[in-house]
KEDREN-161850 format. One line per 5 residues: number of its first residue (from 1); their letters; for each residue x, y, z of C-alpha. Coordinates in nm, 2 decimals, m for minus. Each point is the difference from the previous one (the first is absolute). Example, Ala and Ser with C-alpha at 12.3 -4.5 7.8 and 13.67 -1.06 7.14 Angstrom:
1> as> 1.23 m0.45 0.78 | 0.14 0.34 m0.07
This chain:
1> matit> 1.04 m4.42 m4.12 | 0.07 0.39 m0.12 | m0.21 0.20 0.17 | m0.15 0.31 m0.28 | m0.07 0.33 0.19
6> aptpr> m0.23 0.26 m0.20 | 0.21 0.29 m0.11 | m0.03 0.32 0.18 | m0.18 0.29 m0.15 | 0.19 0.25 m0.10
11> tlpai> m0.23 0.25 m0.14 | 0.05 0.28 0.28 | 0.31 0.20 0.02 | 0.25 m0.13 0.25 | m0.07 0.31 0.25
16> lrnra> m0.38 m0.04 0.00 | 0.04 m0.35 0.10 | 0.14 0.13 0.37 | m0.33 m0.02 0.24 | 0.07 0.37 0.12
21> vakls> 0.05 0.14 m0.35 | m0.31 m0.16 m0.07 | m0.21 0.13 0.27 | 0.14 0.38 m0.11 | m0.10 m0.06 m0.33
26> llala> m0.36 m0.07 0.08 | m0.04 0.26 0.23 | 0.16 0.23 m0.27 | m0.24 m0.09 m0.21 | m0.31 0.05 0.22
31> aailv> 0.13 0.31 0.08 | 0.03 0.10 m0.37 | m0.42 m0.04 m0.01 | m0.10 0.11 0.32 | 0.24 0.32 0.05
36> plada> m0.13 0.19 m0.30 | m0.35 m0.06 0.07 | 0.07 0.10 0.38 | 0.19 0.32 m0.15 | m0.27 0.08 m0.23
41> rwasg> m0.29 m0.02 0.25 | 0.18 0.16 0.30 | 0.29 0.21 m0.14 | 0.18 0.14 0.32 | 0.28 m0.21 0.18
46> awpda> m0.17 0.06 0.32 | m0.22 m0.27 0.15 | m0.39 0.07 m0.20 | m0.23 0.15 0.20 | m0.23 m0.22 m0.11
51> ltvdl> 0.15 m0.27 0.14 | m0.04 0.04 0.32 | m0.21 m0.08 0.27 | m0.10 0.29 0.25 | m0.04 m0.16 0.34
56> sgplt> m0.05 0.29 0.23 | m0.33 0.01 m0.01 | m0.08 m0.37 0.05 | 0.26 m0.04 0.29 | m0.12 0.35 0.13
61> rtsdw> m0.36 m0.09 0.03 | 0.13 m0.41 0.13 | 0.19 0.18 0.24 | m0.26 0.24 0.11 | m0.27 m0.35 m0.02
66> iidnr> 0.27 m0.14 0.29 | 0.06 0.29 0.19 | m0.38 0.06 0.03 | m0.16 m0.36 0.06 | 0.33 m0.13 0.21
71> dshpl> m0.23 0.04 0.34 | m0.32 m0.10 m0.16 | 0.05 m0.29 m0.26 | m0.05 m0.32 0.09 | 0.32 m0.14 m0.17
76> flyff> 0.25 0.24 0.20 | m0.23 m0.09 0.32 | m0.01 m0.34 0.02 | 0.33 m0.04 m0.22 | 0.23 0.24 m0.01
81> ghvsn> m0.06 0.15 0.33 | 0.06 m0.33 0.17 | 0.31 m0.09 m0.17 | 0.12 0.37 0.09 | m0.12 m0.06 0.33
86> avvvs> 0.22 m0.33 0.07 | 0.30 0.15 m0.12 | m0.03 0.29 0.24 | m0.07 m0.24 0.24 | 0.31 m0.22 m0.06
91> vravy> 0.24 0.27 m0.03 | m0.11 0.19 0.31 | 0.03 m0.35 0.18 | 0.36 m0.05 m0.11 | 0.07 0.35 0.07
96> lllla> m0.09 m0.03 0.34 | 0.16 m0.34 0.09 | 0.33 0.20 m0.15 | m0.05 0.27 0.25 | m0.12 m0.23 0.32
101> agwag> 0.31 m0.19 m0.11 | 0.20 0.29 0.02 | 0.41 0.08 m0.16 | 0.11 m0.24 0.27 | m0.25 m0.26 m0.08
106> vtafg> 0.02 0.06 m0.42 | 0.36 m0.01 0.02 | 0.01 m0.32 0.16 | m0.27 m0.18 m0.21 | 0.22 0.12 m0.31
111> aliaw> 0.36 m0.13 0.12 | m0.14 m0.31 0.16 | m0.14 m0.08 m0.32 | 0.28 0.11 m0.17 | 0.26 m0.18 0.23
116> rvagv> m0.23 m0.39 m0.08 | 0.04 0.04 m0.35 | 0.31 0.11 m0.08 | 0.24 0.08 0.30 | 0.13 0.25 0.26
121> rlalg> 0.16 0.24 m0.29 | m0.38 0.06 m0.15 | m0.13 0.01 0.34 | 0.24 0.27 0.12 | m0.08 0.16 m0.37
126> taaal> m0.36 m0.03 0.02 | 0.00 0.18 0.34 | 0.23 0.27 m0.07 | m0.25 0.07 m0.32 | m0.31 0.03 0.24
131> ltcgl> 0.20 0.21 0.23 | 0.13 0.22 m0.24 | m0.37 0.10 m0.09 | m0.04 0.11 0.35 | 0.30 0.22 m0.01
136> lgmwi> m0.08 0.16 m0.30 | m0.39 0.10 0.18 | m0.14 m0.22 m0.26 | m0.12 m0.27 0.22 | m0.37 0.09 m0.01
141> ptmqt> m0.02 0.05 m0.39 | 0.23 m0.32 m0.02 | m0.30 m0.20 0.21 | m0.29 0.11 m0.24 | 0.21 m0.08 m0.26
146> lalmv> 0.02 m0.35 0.10 | m0.35 m0.02 0.12 | m0.09 0.06 m0.33 | 0.25 m0.21 m0.17 | m0.08 m0.31 0.24
151> aavla> m0.40 0.05 m0.12 | 0.08 0.03 m0.38 | 0.24 m0.32 0.03 | m0.24 m0.22 0.12 | m0.23 0.09 m0.20
156> svvvg> 0.22 m0.02 m0.28 | 0.15 m0.34 0.10 | m0.36 m0.12 0.01 | m0.14 0.14 m0.34 | 0.33 m0.08 m0.19
161> allgl> m0.01 m0.36 0.13 | m0.34 m0.07 m0.11 | 0.07 0.13 m0.32 | 0.29 m0.20 0.00 | m0.13 m0.29 0.15
166> aagls> m0.28 m0.05 m0.31 | 0.25 0.14 m0.27 | 0.25 m0.31 0.13 | m0.29 m0.29 m0.02 | m0.18 0.12 m0.30
171> drmdr> 0.12 0.08 m0.33 | m0.24 0.21 m0.13 | m0.02 0.18 0.33 | 0.41 0.03 m0.08 | m0.10 0.13 m0.34
176> vlrpv> m0.28 0.25 0.11 | 0.24 0.13 0.28 | 0.31 0.03 m0.18 | m0.06 0.33 m0.23 | m0.16 0.17 0.29
181> ldtmq> 0.28 m0.02 0.21 | 0.23 0.08 m0.24 | m0.18 0.32 m0.08 | m0.01 0.04 0.40 | 0.37 m0.02 0.00
186> vlpaf> 0.07 0.24 m0.22 | m0.21 0.32 0.13 | 0.19 0.23 0.18 | m0.14 0.04 0.35 | m0.18 0.34 m0.05
191> ayllp> m0.22 m0.15 m0.24 | m0.15 m0.23 0.33 | m0.08 0.32 0.16 | m0.27 0.13 m0.22 | m0.27 m0.27 0.03
196> vvlvf> 0.04 m0.02 0.34 | m0.05 0.34 0.10 | m0.31 0.03 m0.24 | m0.21 m0.29 0.21 | 0.17 0.05 0.32
201> gigvp> 0.12 0.36 0.04 | 0.31 0.12 0.16 | 0.10 m0.16 0.26 | 0.11 m0.36 0.18 | m0.22 m0.23 m0.16
206> aavla> 0.11 0.16 m0.34 | 0.36 m0.03 0.10 | m0.01 m0.35 0.11 | m0.21 m0.14 m0.28 | 0.18 0.17 m0.27
211> tvvya> 0.31 m0.17 0.12 | m0.15 m0.34 0.07 | m0.09 0.04 m0.40 | 0.38 0.09 m0.05 | 0.16 m0.28 0.21
216> appma> m0.20 m0.31 m0.09 | 0.12 m0.09 m0.33 | 0.34 m0.11 0.11 | m0.17 m0.23 0.27 | m0.24 m0.15 m0.26
221> rltal> 0.31 m0.05 m0.29 | 0.21 m0.17 0.30 | m0.32 m0.21 0.11 | m0.05 m0.15 m0.34 | 0.33 m0.05 m0.11
226> glrga> 0.08 m0.16 0.36 | m0.31 m0.23 m0.05 | 0.08 m0.11 m0.40 | 0.37 m0.05 0.09 | m0.08 m0.26 0.23
231> dkevl> 0.20 m0.33 m0.03 | m0.19 m0.24 m0.21 | 0.09 m0.32 0.15 | m0.09 0.14 0.35 | m0.34 0.06 m0.11
236> eaves> m0.06 m0.33 m0.17 | 0.14 m0.17 0.32 | m0.22 0.20 0.19 | m0.28 m0.08 m0.17 | 0.03 m0.36 m0.06
241> lgsta> m0.05 m0.06 0.38 | m0.36 0.11 m0.08 | 0.01 0.38 0.12 | m0.22 0.29 m0.08 | 0.04 0.27 m0.23
246> rqrll> 0.00 0.20 0.31 | 0.19 m0.23 0.22 | 0.27 0.00 m0.28 | m0.01 0.37 m0.02 | 0.03 0.07 0.40
251> tarvp> 0.27 m0.31 0.03 | 0.21 0.07 m0.33 | m0.02 0.27 m0.22 | m0.02 0.25 0.26 | 0.29 m0.12 0.19
256> larke> 0.20 m0.04 m0.33 | m0.09 0.36 m0.10 | 0.13 0.13 0.33 | 0.30 0.19 m0.12 | m0.18 0.19 m0.28
261> lllgl> m0.30 0.07 0.24 | 0.24 0.16 0.24 | 0.16 0.19 m0.27 | m0.37 0.14 m0.11 | m0.01 0.11 0.37
266> nqtim> 0.34 0.15 m0.05 | m0.10 0.17 m0.35 | m0.35 0.11 0.14 | 0.19 0.15 0.33 | 0.21 0.27 m0.21
271> malsm> m0.28 0.07 m0.28 | m0.25 0.03 0.31 | 0.25 0.27 0.18 | 0.12 0.18 m0.30 | m0.39 0.04 m0.09
276> avias> m0.09 0.08 0.37 | 0.27 0.29 m0.03 | m0.16 0.15 m0.36 | m0.38 m0.04 0.16 | 0.11 0.27 0.21
281> viggg> m0.14 0.20 m0.26 | m0.35 m0.13 0.01 | 0.00 0.07 0.42 | 0.21 m0.33 0.10 | 0.16 0.21 0.27
286> glgdr> 0.32 m0.15 0.22 | 0.33 0.04 m0.20 | m0.07 0.05 m0.32 | m0.25 0.30 0.07 | 0.33 0.16 0.20
291> vyqal> 0.21 m0.06 m0.37 | m0.26 0.13 m0.20 | m0.08 0.36 0.23 | 0.38 0.05 m0.03 | 0.07 m0.08 m0.33
296> asvdv> m0.30 0.27 m0.06 | 0.19 0.24 0.18 | 0.32 m0.07 m0.14 | 0.11 m0.07 0.37 | 0.25 m0.28 m0.06
301> gaala> 0.10 m0.03 0.35 | m0.37 m0.05 0.11 | m0.01 m0.26 m0.31 | 0.33 m0.18 0.08 | m0.11 m0.02 0.35
306> agtpi> m0.34 m0.21 m0.09 | 0.21 m0.18 m0.28 | 0.21 m0.16 0.20 | m0.23 m0.19 0.21 | m0.13 m0.11 m0.31
311> vllav> 0.35 m0.18 m0.12 | 0.09 m0.13 0.31 | m0.37 m0.18 0.00 | 0.05 m0.08 m0.35 | 0.34 m0.19 0.08
316> vldrv> m0.09 m0.14 0.32 | m0.31 m0.20 m0.16 | 0.15 m0.09 m0.29 | 0.27 m0.18 0.14 | m0.20 m0.14 0.31
321> tgaag> m0.24 m0.15 m0.28 | 0.25 m0.11 m0.24 | 0.17 m0.18 0.29 | m0.35 m0.17 0.10 | 0.01 m0.17 m0.33
326> eqrgd> 0.32 m0.13 0.04 | m0.09 m0.16 0.31 | m0.13 m0.33 0.08 | m0.37 m0.02 0.12 | 0.08 m0.16 0.29
331> grkal> m0.07 0.20 0.36 | m0.22 0.28 m0.21 | m0.28 m0.02 0.32 | 0.27 0.02 0.29 | 0.16 0.28 m0.20
336> wayaa> m0.34 0.19 0.01 | m0.07 m0.09 0.34 | 0.34 0.10 0.14 | m0.04 0.32 m0.19 | m0.32 0.06 0.19
341> vatla> 0.08 m0.05 0.33 | 0.30 0.17 m0.01 | m0.13 0.31 m0.15 | m0.30 m0.03 0.27 | 0.25 0.01 0.28
346> valaa> 0.21 0.28 m0.18 | m0.28 0.21 m0.08 | m0.15 m0.05 0.38 | 0.38 0.12 0.15 | m0.02 0.29 m0.24
351> rlagr> m0.31 0.11 0.15 | 0.09 m0.09 0.36 | 0.27 0.23 m0.04 | m0.23 0.28 m0.15 | 0.24 m0.08 m0.35
356> vdwpd> m0.32 m0.06 m0.24 | 0.05 0.34 m0.22 | 0.34 0.04 m0.17 | 0.16 0.26 0.23 | 0.01 0.37 m0.17
361> awtva> 0.38 0.05 0.18 | 0.08 m0.30 m0.22 | m0.11 0.16 m0.32 | 0.30 0.13 m0.27 | m0.11 0.33 m0.25
366> iadpv> 0.17 m0.06 m0.31 | m0.21 0.22 m0.22 | 0.17 0.31 0.09 | 0.36 m0.11 m0.06 | m0.08 m0.21 m0.31
371> nrvvd> m0.19 0.34 m0.12 | 0.28 0.20 0.06 | 0.22 m0.24 m0.20 | m0.26 0.01 m0.29 | 0.04 0.40 0.04
376> wmtah> 0.36 m0.03 0.00 | m0.02 m0.25 m0.33 | m0.21 0.25 m0.16 | 0.24 0.30 0.06 | 0.34 m0.21 m0.09
381> lysgv> m0.13 m0.29 m0.20 | m0.33 0.10 m0.21 | 0.20 0.22 m0.24 | 0.36 0.14 m0.03 | 0.21 m0.28 0.06
386> pvigg> 0.31 0.06 m0.22 | 0.05 m0.24 m0.37 | m0.25 m0.23 0.14 | m0.29 0.22 0.08 | m0.25 m0.05 0.29
391> tadwa> m0.33 m0.23 0.02 | m0.22 0.24 m0.10 | 0.21 0.07 m0.34 | 0.00 m0.40 m0.04 | m0.39 0.02 0.03
396> arftt> m0.05 0.29 m0.23 | 0.24 m0.13 m0.26 | m0.14 m0.35 0.03 | m0.34 0.17 m0.06 | 0.11 0.23 m0.28
401> wvldp> 0.20 m0.23 m0.17 | m0.23 m0.33 0.06 | m0.30 0.01 0.10 | m0.15 0.32 m0.16 | 0.13 m0.18 m0.37
406> vrdgl> m0.14 m0.28 0.05 | m0.33 0.09 0.11 | 0.01 0.28 m0.28 | 0.07 m0.30 m0.26 | m0.28 m0.26 0.15
411> qwlpw> m0.24 0.32 m0.01 | 0.09 0.09 m0.35 | m0.04 m0.34 m0.15 | m0.35 m0.05 m0.20 | m0.20 m0.21 0.25
416> wsvll> m0.05 m0.30 m0.26 | 0.41 m0.01 m0.02 | 0.01 m0.08 0.37 | m0.23 m0.25 m0.04 | 0.19 m0.15 m0.26
421> ivaal> 0.34 0.00 0.19 | m0.21 m0.14 0.29 | m0.10 m0.27 m0.23 | 0.29 m0.08 m0.17 | 0.20 m0.04 0.33
426> awlig> m0.25 m0.21 0.19 | m0.01 m0.24 m0.34 | 0.37 m0.06 m0.03 | 0.00 m0.08 0.37 | m0.29 m0.19 0.00
431> twrta> m0.32 m0.12 m0.18 | m0.30 0.18 m0.19 | m0.20 m0.06 0.31 | 0.29 0.24 0.21 | 0.01 0.25 m0.23
436> ltavl> m0.39 0.04 m0.05 | m0.01 0.02 0.36 | 0.28 0.27 0.01 | m0.22 0.15 m0.28 | m0.27 0.03 0.16
441> amaai> 0.11 0.11 0.38 | 0.17 0.31 m0.23 | m0.30 0.11 m0.20 | m0.20 m0.03 0.33 | 0.24 0.25 0.16
446> galgv> m0.07 0.26 m0.31 | m0.38 m0.13 0.06 | 0.01 0.12 0.34 | 0.11 0.33 m0.09 | 0.33 0.01 0.16
451> wdssl> 0.24 m0.02 m0.27 | 0.24 0.29 0.07 | 0.04 m0.09 0.36 | m0.02 m0.38 m0.07 | 0.36 0.05 m0.25
456> dtlsq> 0.14 0.26 0.26 | 0.02 m0.28 0.24 | 0.11 m0.21 m0.26 | 0.24 0.20 m0.06 | 0.15 m0.03 0.35
461> vlaav> m0.01 m0.38 0.01 | 0.21 m0.01 m0.32 | 0.24 0.21 0.15 | 0.01 m0.16 0.37 | 0.02 m0.35 m0.16
466> avtlv> 0.28 0.10 m0.25 | 0.19 0.13 0.32 | m0.08 m0.32 0.20 | 0.06 m0.27 m0.25 | 0.41 0.19 m0.09
471> lgfat> 0.06 0.03 0.39 | m0.19 m0.36 0.07 | 0.13 m0.19 m0.27 | 0.36 0.12 0.09 | 0.01 m0.06 0.37
476> gvaaa> m0.20 m0.34 m0.07 | 0.32 m0.09 m0.23 | 0.20 0.09 0.24 | m0.16 m0.18 0.29 | 0.00 m0.31 m0.23
481> rsdrv> 0.37 0.02 m0.09 | 0.13 0.08 0.36 | m0.09 m0.20 0.33 | 0.12 0.28 0.18 | m0.20 0.25 m0.13
486> erllr> m0.30 m0.24 0.01 | 0.04 0.02 0.37 | 0.06 0.35 0.02 | m0.32 0.09 m0.16 | m0.22 m0.27 0.14
491> pvldv> m0.10 0.24 0.31 | m0.04 0.28 m0.17 | m0.21 m0.14 m0.26 | m0.24 m0.23 0.29 | m0.03 0.37 0.18
496> fqtmp> m0.11 0.18 m0.32 | m0.21 m0.27 m0.10 | m0.21 m0.01 0.31 | m0.09 0.36 0.00 | m0.31 0.13 m0.04
501> qfvyl> m0.09 0.22 m0.35 | m0.07 0.29 0.23 | 0.35 0.02 0.16 | 0.21 0.04 m0.32 | m0.15 0.30 m0.03
506> ipvva> 0.21 0.22 0.36 | 0.33 m0.03 m0.17 | m0.09 0.10 m0.32 | m0.20 0.31 0.14 | 0.28 0.08 0.19
511> lfgvg> 0.29 m0.03 m0.28 | m0.21 0.14 m0.30 | m0.29 0.22 0.14 | m0.33 m0.10 m0.16 | m0.11 m0.05 m0.35
516> rapav> 0.02 m0.26 m0.31 | 0.35 m0.10 0.05 | m0.01 m0.08 0.38 | m0.30 m0.24 m0.07 | 0.22 m0.16 m0.29
521> aaavv> 0.26 m0.06 0.24 | m0.16 m0.13 0.24 | m0.15 m0.25 m0.21 | 0.33 m0.08 m0.12 | 0.11 m0.08 0.35
526> yalpa> m0.29 m0.20 0.06 | 0.04 m0.23 m0.32 | 0.35 m0.03 0.01 | 0.06 m0.28 0.26 | m0.25 m0.28 m0.16
531> vvrit> 0.19 0.06 m0.32 | 0.30 m0.02 0.13 | m0.09 m0.33 0.18 | m0.16 m0.15 m0.34 | 0.30 0.08 m0.19
536> aqglr> 0.25 m0.14 0.24 | m0.21 m0.29 0.08 | m0.07 m0.09 m0.40 | 0.38 0.01 m0.08 | 0.11 m0.18 0.31
541> qvdpa> m0.25 m0.27 m0.15 | 0.18 m0.02 m0.30 | 0.08 m0.37 m0.09 | 0.40 m0.04 0.13 | 0.07 m0.23 m0.29
546> alesa> m0.11 0.28 m0.25 | 0.26 0.23 0.16 | 0.29 m0.24 0.03 | m0.02 m0.12 m0.39 | 0.04 0.41 m0.05
551> rslga> 0.28 0.01 0.26 | 0.15 m0.33 m0.18 | 0.00 0.20 m0.37 | 0.17 0.34 0.16 | m0.30 0.22 0.02
556> tpaqq> 0.11 0.30 0.25 | m0.28 0.06 0.29 | m0.15 0.24 m0.24 | m0.01 m0.22 m0.27 | m0.19 m0.25 0.28
561> lrqvq> m0.18 0.30 0.10 | m0.14 0.08 m0.34 | m0.01 m0.32 m0.19 | m0.11 m0.25 0.24 | m0.13 0.13 0.34
566> lplar> m0.24 0.29 m0.11 | m0.13 m0.20 m0.31 | m0.08 m0.32 0.23 | m0.12 0.25 0.31 | m0.25 0.18 m0.24
571> palll> m0.33 m0.12 0.15 | 0.14 0.14 0.33 | 0.09 0.32 m0.17 | m0.36 0.05 m0.14 | m0.15 m0.12 0.31
576> alnqg> 0.21 0.31 0.16 | m0.13 0.23 m0.24 | m0.37 m0.09 0.08 | 0.04 0.04 0.38 | 0.18 0.32 m0.06
581> vvlvl> m0.28 0.14 m0.23 | m0.23 m0.10 0.25 | 0.15 0.16 0.32 | 0.10 0.29 m0.17 | m0.36 0.06 m0.08
586> avvii> m0.14 m0.04 0.35 | 0.26 0.27 0.17 | m0.03 0.21 m0.36 | m0.38 0.02 0.11 | 0.08 0.08 0.37
591> gglvg> 0.28 0.30 m0.11 | m0.35 0.17 m0.09 | 0.05 0.09 0.40 | 0.32 0.17 m0.04 | m0.03 0.18 m0.36
596> ggalg> m0.01 m0.27 m0.24 | m0.34 0.13 m0.16 | m0.22 m0.19 m0.23 | m0.20 m0.34 0.08 | 0.20 0.02 0.34
601> ydvvf> m0.15 0.37 0.07 | m0.35 m0.08 m0.17 | m0.02 m0.25 0.27 | 0.13 0.19 0.32 | m0.21 0.29 m0.08
606> glaqg> m0.34 m0.21 m0.06 | 0.04 m0.18 0.37 | 0.14 0.31 0.12 | m0.31 0.19 m0.13 | m0.26 m0.22 0.00
611> dlatg> 0.04 0.03 m0.39 | m0.08 m0.41 m0.07 | m0.09 0.05 m0.34 | 0.39 0.13 m0.07 | 0.11 m0.22 0.24
616> lvaga> m0.22 m0.28 m0.15 | 0.15 0.05 m0.35 | 0.33 0.03 0.05 | 0.02 m0.34 0.26 | m0.16 m0.15 m0.32
621> aivcl> 0.26 0.15 m0.24 | 0.25 m0.12 0.20 | m0.14 m0.34 m0.01 | 0.02 0.01 m0.36 | 0.37 0.09 m0.04
626> glmld> 0.11 m0.19 0.30 | m0.14 m0.33 m0.20 | 0.12 0.12 m0.35 | 0.33 0.02 0.12 | 0.01 m0.34 0.16
631> rvtqp> m0.14 m0.12 m0.34 | 0.26 0.16 m0.18 | 0.30 m0.10 0.24 | m0.12 m0.35 0.10 | 0.07 m0.30 m0.25
636> tgrra> m0.29 m0.26 m0.02 | 0.07 m0.37 0.02 | m0.14 m0.08 m0.37 | 0.30 0.26 m0.15 | 0.28 m0.19 0.20
641> kkga> m0.12 m0.35 m0.14 | 0.00 0.12 m0.34 | 0.35 0.18 0.05 | m0.14 0.33 m0.19
């Protein structure tokens, strides 16, 4: 029997049946109605004062109330006070334990753990990294950072595991926690410093708790992922044996999710180290404090001396925890027992020999030689280099030709046109909910009264993202098409990805001085590894059958790339774009420490001067800017399904 199908309606022109064009048409219609009304009500192109909410008064009063009642109100005496004391006691206990073990005991413990989980090579690398910290004269600051790290990581793992457990076992909790974790992951690290300073003041408790808030989400996400991804057949088999829900969790779900749990631990450690360094701005101490003080005085040599142990710690912790994730679970109790006994023996031997503290005679001062090199660079490379010009010339030209025009162009646009552009981009790549979220986030920035500063920060982000994508896509394509290039890049990308954000400011200050261009350069270097890795992985995962088909039709390598690999790798490329934007924003904000200005400067100024109103408003604007950029660059699952 013949099937009769209804005729396809042809009342609309063909171009309007395109989903993207239809969205833009509806947006243009709404703009045609709303823009004249807005222009009649607020003729100026600047954000209207009538739509601005002055929060400085309420925030100042709130800050004053907290400061006045911090020592007397029951909320602080019986809750926040106990939390603060517990943090101080925990960090101090770990620090005293590390000092008691001495440099020899700590080095032996780290090397033995590395040897048991990954072999002799990593054990020697771990020992060399820890000894280098002592050689640079940074043993005590390194132990301070490690103590803060241990306390923060333990708390982050507990909090993250509990949240992940709730989300992994309950669909309702998963739906509730998902937007919270999404928001927390796109927030720049500096945004976490402000609320904890308001409650706990400057010091170690604020630094640890800010680190916990920043580092817990990866543990929660990966715990939930591991529990939800457990093999259904295994769970059904365990349930058929009459086990309770608690027994199924402990004997099946958790063991099956071991790889995800250890990956969550790895990510939590890396983020905690990054945040522990940034938290030096609010009194965290340790290596981060040394870097911060050196950057404040533009002492590149001292900054490098303190920054090198941070990088070494990051690389060692990443390698050891990554290797532990690949290791089988057998013998873990014996591992810790052996490590504890060996550490105790080495520490006692060092104490009997009078070598508990790192000897001053074994310290190598690199600050002065590095500063002499920087002075030579200033004299010979900053300017006056024939043909190509110096690094200062490059920074000045980039500022004049790129940063200034982009910033001036954004600030010249009427405020309603910026909202329309944001709405169009977010709706094209997502849904109307995505567009509404992005527009509301951008409008909140205007309402906070920091419209121009936010556009200045946005101009730096856009410039840095453009440079990052050009370099990242080109390098990723080269790595995807050549195994040799991929092998050469892998160790470089590994090191770059494990370096905390703070450390990237050191080389750019040495090369470019201070200003907006160095902040952009640091952001590019920080975001580049992630873009390169995601691009290369996406291109390598393209279906080999599609490439073989293209080759059989006589396509050249360039044609295969343009017509097959890039289109099929589009989701990975969009993910690279999204990650590049989020990572760039994080470092552009920190660039306020080296003259980046805009919102980053407001946050640093607020923290340094105790002006919490300025700092909190700027931090809230950073949150909104990060949320807007995430929504504009992150496709939604609904859009992917509809093929829009």
